[in-house]
C-alpha positions in Angstrom: 19.9 -27.7 26.7 16.7 -26.1 25.8 13.5 -27.0 27.5 10.2 -27.8 25.8 7.7 -24.9 26.2 4.7 -25.6 28.2 1.6 -23.9 27.0 -0.1 -23.5 30.5 3.0 -22.4 32.2 3.4 -18.6 32.8 7.0 -18.8 34.0 10.1 -18.3 32.2 13.7 -19.0 33.3 16.6 -16.8 32.4 20.2 -17.3 33.0 22.4 -14.2 33.3 26.0 -13.3 34.7 26.1 -11.8 38.2 27.2 -8.3 36.8 24.2 -8.2 34.4 21.8 -9.1 37.4 23.4 -6.4 39.5 22.9 -3.9 36.6 19.3 -5.0 36.3 18.6 -4.7 40.1 20.2 -1.2 40.2 17.9 -0.1 37.4 14.9 -1.7 39.1 15.7 0.2 42.3 16.0 3.5 40.5 12.6 2.7 38.6 10.9 1.7 41.9 9.5 -1.3 40.5 10.3 -5.1 40.9 12.6 -7.1 38.6 9.8 -9.1 37.0 7.8 -5.9 36.0 11.1 -4.1 35.0 12.3 -6.9 32.6 8.8 -7.7 31.3 7.9 -4.0 30.5 11.2 -3.4 28.6 11.2 -6.9 26.9 7.7 -6.4 25.6 8.5 -2.8 24.3 11.4 -4.3 22.5 9.4 -7.3 21.0 6.6 -4.8 19.9 9.3 -2.7 18.1 10.8 -5.6 16.4 7.5 -7.0 15.2 6.4 -3.3 14.0 9.6 -3.1 12.1 9.3 -6.5 10.6 5.7 -5.9 9.5 6.1 -2.3 8.3 7.2 -1.9 4.6 9.4 1.2 4.1 9.2 2.3 0.4 11.6 4.6 -1.4 10.1 7.7 -2.8 10.5 6.1 -6.4 8.7 2.9 -5.2 5.9 4.9 -3.5 5.2 6.9 -6.8 5.2 3.5 -8.7 2.6 2.1 -6.4 0.5 5.1 -6.7 0.8 5.0 -10.4 -0.2 1.3 -10.6 -3.3 2.1 -8.3 -4.3 4.8 -10.7 -3.9 2.7 -13.7 -6.1 0.1 -12.0 -8.7 2.8 -11.3 -8.5 3.8 -15.1 -9.2 0.3 -16.1 -12.3 0.1 -14.1 -13.6 3.3 -15.7 -13.2 1.7 -19.2 -10.7 4.2 -20.6 -8.0 1.7 -21.0 -5.6 1.7 -23.0 -4.5 5.2 -24.0 -1.1 4.3 -25.2 1.1 1.2 -25.4 2.3 -0.7 -23.5 1.6 1.0 -20.1 0.0 4.5 -20.2 0.1 7.0 -17.4 -3.1 7.0 -15.4 -3.1 10.8 -15.6 -3.9 10.6 -19.3 -7.1 8.7 -18.6 -10.3 10.6 -18.9 -12.0 11.2 -15.6 -9.0 10.5 -13.4 -7.7 13.5 -11.5 
């Protein structure tokens, strides 16, 4: 049964099989650290990678070009050269936009 998290508690319990603990302890010995530092170090690296991947938007080349086009059209609108053609002109056709 899950336990309720306590905000002021810096401890965390973990249940693992004996083989898994033995494997971790072997890695700890090879890394010349202690179990807490070993597990925490790798768990935090994995957590940061998961968060980075979740927060990073990977666009295809086509989508990247579309975003750039929309930004250029917005720039064109701010320079009072809108519209050039209907319904959605290329920003490259606007005067003063390189």
